[in-house]
N, C-alpha and C positions, 0 to 999 in steps of 0.2 A: 504494500500500500504506500502511495506517495502523495505528497502535496505539490501540485504543479502550478506554475504561474509564469509570467513574463517579466523580466527586469529590463527597463529602458534606462539608458544614460543619454542625456541631452547636453550638448556643449554649445555655448553661445559666445558671440563676440559683441561687446558693448558698442552702441552708437550713442556717444554722449555719456553722461553720468548716470549710474544706476546705484541705488542705495537699498540695502536690506536691513531695516532696523532690527536691533536685537529683540528677540521675543515675539516678533511679528512675521518672520519670513515664511513659515509654513502656512499661516493663515492667508498671507498675501498671495502666495503661489497657488494655493487651493482655489481662492476666489477667482484669480485671473485665468486659471486653467478651465474652471467651470464655464466662465463667460466665453472663452475662446472656443471650447468644444461645442457649446450651444450654437455659436455663430456658424461653425463649419458643418454642423450635422443637423441639429434640430431646426434651425431657422430655414434651411433649404427645403425641409420636408413640410413644415407647418409654420410659415412666417406669421409672426404676430400672435401666435397661440400662447396662452398662459401655461397650459399643460399639454405636452406633445401627445397627439392621439396615435401617432405611429411609433409606439414605444419599442416594438420589436426591431424596427429598422433604425432607430435613432440612438447613436452611441452616447449622446449626452444623457438621454432619459435613462438608459440602462446603467450608466456609470454614476451619474450625479443625482438622479431622482428615482432610484429603484423603489418599487412599490410591491407590497405583499400584504395579504390578509392573515398570514400565518404568524404565530407568536414564536419568537426565537427562544433560545435558552436564557437562563438568568444572566442579566447584564447586557443582553442583545435583543431587547424587545422589538426594536426597529430593524428593518433590513439594512445591513451595513453596505456601504459603498465599496465596490471591488477595486479600490485604488488607494495607494499609500505613497506619500512623498518622502523622500530622503534628502534633506537639505540643511541639516543642522550646522554643517561647516560654513554656511553662508551667513549665519546669524552675526549681525553687527559689521558686515563687510560692505565695501563699496568698490565700484569699478568705473574706469574712465574709457574713453574711446579706444577700441581695438584690444582692450584687455578681455581675457576670456574667463568664463566661469561655467560651472556645470552643476547638475543635480540629477538624482535618480528617481525613478517612479516604478513601483511594483504594481502590476496589473494582474488581478486574480480572475478576470473574466476570460475563461479559456473555451467556452462554448461558442460565443459570438464575439471574438475579441476586437474586431473593427480596427485593426492596427493602422490602416491608412488614414482613417479619420483621426485617430489618436495622435499620430505624428503631425498631421496637418494642423491640428489644434495648437501644437507647440510653435509652429511657424506663425500662426495667427497671434499667439500670445506674445511672441517676440516683437511682432509688428505693432501690437497695441501698447506694449510697454510694461515694465516691471516696477514694482515698488510704489511708494506714495508720490514720487515725482514722475511716474510713468516713463522712466528711461527706456528707450527702445534698444533692441539688439537684433542680431542676425543669427539664426540657427545654422551652425556650421557643421555639425555632425550628429548623427543618431546611431546608437548601438542598441540592438535588441538581442536579449539572451533568453532562450527558454530555460527555465529552472525547474528542478525536481528535487524535493527533499524527501528522503526515505523516512517513513513512519514506522518501520519495523524495529523491533527491540534492539537496543545497542549491545554490542559485544563488550565483555569486560564489565567490571563494577566501578561505578562512580560513587565515591563516598564523601567528597567535599567539593562544593561548587560555588563559585563566585558569580553573582549577577550584578552587572553594573548598569544602572538605569541612566541612559545617556540624555534623554529628553524628559520633560515633565510627564509624570505618570500618575493616573488616578485609577485605582482599583476599587471595585465594590464587592462587598460580601452581603448578599441579599440586596436590600435597598440602601445600604449605608456605605459611604466611602471609608476606606481603612487608612490608618496612619502608618501602619507597618505591614509590609507584604508577606504575611505568613505563607508558607509554601502551598498548603491546600488552596488558598485563594489564588495565588499566582498560577498554579497549574490549571485550576478550573477556568480561569479567564482565558488562558492560552488555548486550552482544549476547546472551549466554546467558540472562540473566534475562528480557529482553524476549521472546525467541523461545520460551522455556519457558512463560511466562505466556500468551502469545498462542496457543500450541499447545494448552495444557490448558484454557483458559477463554475463548478468543476465536476469532478468525477462522482460526487455524492458524499453525504455526511460520514463521519467516522463511525465505524462499528466498534465502539468501546463501551464497556460497562463500568462507568466511573464508580458506582456504588460498590462494586466488587473489589476495587482497589483503594477505597477510601481509608481503610485501616492502615494500609502501608503508606499512603500519602501523609497521614497524620503523624507518622513516626519521623518524618523529615523535619528537623528543627532549625531555627535560626541560630547560628553560632557567632555571628558578628553582624552588626547593623550600623551603618553610618550614612544617614540620609539627611537631606535638608529640603525645606519647602521652597518652591519657586512660585511667586505670585505674578500672574499675567492676566490680561483681559483682551477681549476683542469686541469691536462694535460691528453688528450685522449691517451690511449695506442695504439689505432688503427691509429689515424691520426697525433698524436704529437701536435695537436693544444691545446692552452690554453683557457679555458672557465671560465667565471665568475660564481660562485655558491653562491654568497653572497645574502644579502637582509636585510630587517629590522626585528628586534625583539623588544619585549616590550609589553606594555599594551595600549589598547584602550577601552574606555567605551562609550556605545551607549545608548541614551535615546529616548523613543518613544514607540509606540505600536509594540512590537516585537513578540508577541505570534505566529502568523501564520508562521513566518520565522524560528522558533526554530528547527523544525524537520530537515530542510536542513542543518543547522549549526551543529546539533548533528551528523548527518551522515558524514558531512565533517570533523569532528574530526578524523575519521578513514582513510579518503582518503587524507587529506591534501588539501591545496588550492594553486593555483598559479603555477609557473614554477618549473620544476624538482622535483616534489613530490616523485618520485619513490625512491630516496635515502634519504628521510626524511625531505626535505624542506617543509615549509608551514604547520608544525604541530602547533596546538593551543589547548588551553583549554578554557572552558566556565565557568563563574560564574554569576549566577543570583543575582543581588544586590537588586532589588525591584520587588515584585510580588503582584498582586491583585487577589482576588478570583473572 
């Protein structure tokens, strides 16, 4: 069993000044990409429509306005968007004419990927402009890589694992945000997100009986925790409302028998975990500190 998706890397050359304010880059790129994708796909099919009636043919509708009557697992009541930005290295940076910059996008829609429209949207995004100053750029290169992460059990035993939360992360246990990511909560959110994305846009949901392994998950404990809270907000251009987009960042080390859970964490590195993953929140890296054969 695998988790399959496409990873894109887009490189641009600035035309004039481009600024990516710290704490706002992911939100800026997400909004600009949605606007550009609607312009190149949805507007050509249903110009002027508030809600695209040709949803199966419209890349914007499938990626940015996915709709479903089904209820997802805990923490994912709404149908998630099948796209994640990876641009944290751009936070607080600026570029002048001819200087180059890049970012990556993971696309989990593998049934109807519409890659041509997706790439065309980034050409439109560059022409429309980046950041609060709408600095324009030229798309100079595009790299598309099909990715496949094995979800089969790991070989060897992992006994100590470090998870570094690179971007603000918010995890829920039930209806409540947690201040400390206990391993059962982290694994549940990773499993839910992978299973939902795979079920809606890929080969199908995971066939995993989480209840059967709940006792083993509970045996994994936090051995070290060094987190800090990041406060950030965004203002919706559509409603004018201000929303919190902060969360915790830092390092947590887990000890216990972790081997059977590693495939889900490996896949979740590409999807992110927790709230608002689409514009880059919930990104983390893994480091195995102790392993036995």
